[in-house]
C-alpha positions as CSV (number, residue, x, y, z in Angstrom):
1,M,67.6,114.7,32.8
2,D,69.4,118.0,34.9
3,Y,69.7,120.2,32.0
4,I,66.0,120.1,31.3
5,F,65.1,121.0,35.1
6,N,67.8,123.8,35.6
7,S,66.6,127.0,38.2
8,T,66.4,129.5,35.5
9,T,64.8,127.7,32.8
10,F,61.7,126.2,35.4
11,D,61.7,129.7,37.2
12,I,60.9,130.6,33.9
13,I,57.9,128.2,33.1
14,T,56.8,128.6,36.7
15,A,56.3,131.9,36.8
16,S,54.7,131.7,32.4
17,M,51.9,129.4,34.2
18,A,51.4,132.1,37.1
19,A,50.7,134.2,34.1
20,L,48.5,132.7,32.4
21,A,46.7,131.5,34.8
22,V,45.3,134.2,35.3
23,V,44.7,134.8,31.3
24,V,42.5,131.6,30.8
25,F,40.5,132.9,34.2
26,I,39.3,136.0,32.0
27,V,38.9,134.3,29.0
28,L,36.9,131.6,30.3
29,Q,34.5,134.2,31.8
30,K,33.6,134.8,28.1
31,M,34.6,131.2,26.8
32,E,32.9,128.2,27.7
33,A,34.8,125.1,27.9
34,A,32.9,122.4,25.3
35,Y,32.9,119.1,27.5
36,G,29.9,117.9,29.6
37,M,26.5,119.6,29.5
38,T,28.3,122.8,27.5
39,Y,29.1,120.4,24.5
40,S,29.4,122.0,21.4
41,S,30.0,120.8,18.1
42,K,31.1,124.2,17.1
43,W,35.1,122.8,18.6
44,G,35.4,120.3,16.1
45,P,36.2,117.1,16.3
46,S,35.2,114.6,19.3
47,L,35.9,111.2,20.5
48,N,33.4,110.2,23.7
49,N,34.5,111.0,26.9
50,H,35.5,107.9,28.4
51,T,38.6,108.0,26.4
52,G,39.1,111.9,26.4
53,W,39.1,111.4,29.7
54,V,42.0,108.8,29.5
55,V,44.3,110.1,26.8
56,M,44.1,114.1,28.8
57,E,44.9,112.5,31.9
58,A,47.4,110.0,31.4
59,P,50.0,112.3,30.6
60,A,50.4,113.7,34.0
61,F,50.6,110.5,35.7
62,F,53.0,108.5,33.2
63,A,55.0,112.6,33.5
64,M,55.8,112.5,37.0
65,G,56.4,108.6,37.4
66,A,59.1,109.4,34.6
67,I,60.3,112.5,36.2
68,W,60.3,110.1,40.0
69,I,62.1,107.2,38.5
70,S,65.6,109.0,36.7
71,S,65.9,111.6,40.0
72,P,68.7,110.4,41.8
73,R,66.3,111.3,44.9
74,A,64.0,108.4,43.7
75,F,64.2,106.6,46.6
76,E,64.5,109.8,49.1
77,P,61.2,109.3,51.5
78,A,59.7,112.8,51.7
79,P,59.1,113.2,47.7
80,C,58.1,110.3,47.3
81,V,55.1,110.3,49.5
82,M,54.6,113.9,47.8
83,A,54.7,112.5,44.0
84,A,52.3,109.4,45.5
85,L,49.7,111.8,46.5
86,F,49.7,113.3,43.2
87,M,50.0,110.2,41.0
88,L,47.2,108.7,43.3
89,H,45.5,111.8,42.3
90,Y,46.0,110.9,38.6
91,F,45.2,107.3,39.0
92,Q,41.9,107.8,39.8
93,R,41.0,110.0,37.2
94,T,42.8,108.2,34.6
95,F,42.1,104.5,34.7
96,I,38.6,105.2,37.2
97,F,37.1,108.5,36.7
98,P,36.5,107.7,33.1
99,M,35.4,104.2,33.4
100,L,32.9,104.9,36.1
101,M,31.8,107.9,33.7
102,R,27.8,106.6,32.3
103,G,26.1,108.5,28.7
104,K,27.8,108.9,25.8
105,S,28.8,112.5,26.0
106,R,31.7,113.9,23.6
107,M,34.7,115.4,24.3
108,P,36.4,117.9,21.3
109,W,40.0,117.0,20.2
110,A,40.8,120.1,21.4
111,I,39.9,120.2,24.9
112,V,41.9,116.9,25.3
113,A,45.0,118.2,23.5
114,M,45.5,121.4,25.6
115,G,44.5,119.5,28.5
116,M,47.3,117.1,27.7
117,V,49.5,119.9,28.1
118,F,48.3,121.5,31.0
119,N,48.7,118.1,32.8
120,T,52.4,117.5,31.2
121,V,53.3,120.8,32.0
122,N,52.1,121.1,35.8
123,A,54.3,117.5,36.3
124,Y,56.9,119.2,35.2
125,M,56.5,121.7,37.4
126,I,55.7,119.5,40.6
127,G,58.1,116.6,40.0
128,G,61.2,118.9,38.6
129,W,60.0,120.9,42.0
130,L,60.6,117.8,44.7
131,F,63.5,115.7,42.4
132,Y,65.6,118.3,41.4
133,V,65.1,121.9,42.0
134,S,64.4,121.9,45.7
135,S,67.4,122.3,47.8
136,P,68.5,118.1,48.9
137,E,67.8,119.5,52.7
138,R,64.1,120.8,51.9
139,Y,62.4,118.2,52.1
140,G,64.3,115.5,54.6
141,L,62.5,112.7,56.3
142,S,61.5,115.0,59.1
143,W,59.3,117.1,56.1
144,L,56.7,114.3,56.5
145,V,55.6,114.9,60.1
146,S,56.0,119.0,59.9
147,P,52.7,120.6,60.8
148,L,52.8,121.7,56.8
149,F,52.6,118.1,55.5
150,I,50.0,116.8,57.6
151,L,47.7,120.1,57.6
152,G,47.9,120.5,54.0
153,T,47.9,115.5,53.7
154,I,44.6,116.1,56.1
155,I,43.3,119.2,53.2
156,F,43.9,117.1,50.5
157,F,42.0,113.8,51.1
158,A,39.0,116.3,52.6
159,G,39.3,117.6,49.0
160,M,39.3,114.0,47.1
161,A,36.6,112.9,49.3
162,I,34.8,115.3,48.6
163,N,35.7,115.4,44.6
164,L,35.5,111.4,44.7
165,H,31.7,111.8,46.6
166,S,30.0,114.9,44.5
167,D,31.4,113.0,41.6
168,H,29.0,110.2,42.6
169,V,26.4,112.6,43.4
170,I,26.0,113.1,39.8
171,R,26.5,109.9,38.4
172,N,23.2,108.9,39.9
173,L,21.0,111.3,39.1
174,R,20.1,109.3,36.0
175,R,18.6,106.0,35.7
176,P,19.6,103.9,32.7
177,G,19.1,105.2,29.4
178,D,17.7,108.6,31.1
179,T,19.2,111.2,29.3
180,R,17.8,114.6,31.2
181,H,19.8,116.8,33.4
182,Y,18.6,117.0,36.5
183,I,19.7,119.3,39.7
184,P,22.1,117.2,42.0
185,K,21.1,118.2,46.3
186,K,23.1,115.9,47.6
187,G,27.1,116.7,49.6
188,L,28.7,120.1,49.4
189,Y,26.0,120.4,46.2
190,R,23.6,122.1,49.1
191,Y,25.9,125.4,49.1
192,V,27.8,125.2,45.7
193,T,26.7,124.5,42.0
194,A,29.9,122.6,41.7
195,A,30.6,120.6,44.8
196,N,33.2,118.3,42.8
197,Y,35.2,121.6,40.9
198,F,35.2,122.7,44.5
199,G,36.9,119.3,45.6
200,E,39.6,119.4,43.1
201,F,40.7,122.8,44.2
202,T,40.4,122.3,47.8
203,E,42.9,118.9,46.7
204,W,45.5,121.2,45.4
205,T,45.1,123.3,47.6
206,G,45.8,120.9,49.9
207,F,49.0,120.0,47.6
208,A,50.0,123.5,47.7
209,I,50.5,123.1,51.5
210,L,52.3,120.2,52.6
211,T,54.7,120.6,49.5
212,W,55.1,124.5,51.1
213,S,55.9,125.5,47.3
214,V,55.7,127.9,44.5
215,P,55.1,125.2,41.9
216,G,52.2,123.6,44.2
217,L,50.7,127.4,45.1
218,V,50.6,127.6,40.4
219,F,49.0,124.3,40.8
220,A,45.9,125.5,43.0
221,L,45.9,128.7,41.3
222,W,45.4,127.0,37.6
223,T,43.0,125.1,39.1
224,F,40.8,127.2,40.8
225,A,42.0,129.8,37.0
226,N,40.1,126.7,35.2
227,L,37.6,125.1,36.8
228,A,35.7,128.5,39.0
229,P,34.4,129.6,35.2
230,R,33.1,126.4,34.7
231,A,31.6,126.6,37.8
232,K,30.4,130.0,36.4
233,S,29.0,128.5,33.3
234,L,27.6,125.4,34.5
235,H,25.4,127.4,37.2
236,K,24.2,129.8,34.2
237,R,23.1,126.7,32.2
238,Y,21.3,125.3,35.5
239,T,19.4,128.5,35.6
240,S,18.6,128.6,31.6
241,Q,16.8,125.0,31.9
242,F,15.6,125.1,35.7
243,G,14.4,128.8,36.3
244,E,13.1,129.6,39.8
245,E,13.7,125.6,41.1
246,F,17.0,126.6,40.5
247,T,18.2,129.9,41.8
248,S,16.0,129.4,45.0
249,L,18.5,126.9,46.2
250,H,21.0,130.2,46.2
251,R,23.9,128.3,45.7
252,R,27.3,130.1,45.2
253,Y,29.5,128.6,42.2
254,I,32.3,127.0,43.5
255,L,33.7,128.7,46.9
256,P,30.5,128.4,49.2
257,Y,29.3,131.4,50.6
258,I,32.0,133.2,48.8
259,Y,32.4,132.4,45.0
């Protein structure tokens, strides 16, 4: 697979993803991604949310696995640990999170398709960097006890904990059969509208630090570019639906006290 991960091609794709993240952030200021609370049939054919999430997230998990096992560095400890962290996130998002979802929401196939492409390219960037493009000396065994790896790993798991707890809060706002929307008020929701998104962004910021790589940074940038406008859209929906009951909470969108 070396020809797929030659440095020129890899650098072009990584730079393109960084530029595209900026474009996506700007576009999503004017356009709502139509899933979950902001679902719209105007986006065309759809499928149930549970299946949609599995189909959308699975490419990241399986693409990373394929890159890992096909690499001559497949048994090097540091790249394996970092790839395992990536796959841990996507195992939860692919095989656990959808099974815990409640309700009968729909997800447009257009969103699913875009998510599949995004996740596949991100797996290419991260997996390609860890197992092919970075110099063989970059991630020796000592990297696993370096300050950057330790700090990044702590931030990664802190973000995962925030994300999982925030998802739990959202799932338990309704009783079985209830379809109304409620304002989440526990955990980090006391500070931001989208605490689950804050957790995910924190995860990938930690991953960028523990890999100390441009692909890791681009992934974190993409996460913010995709989720921050989504958080803003949700904030507007809550404001429209609940009025002063929500605005009096003085929450930010995704970053506590900042944005």
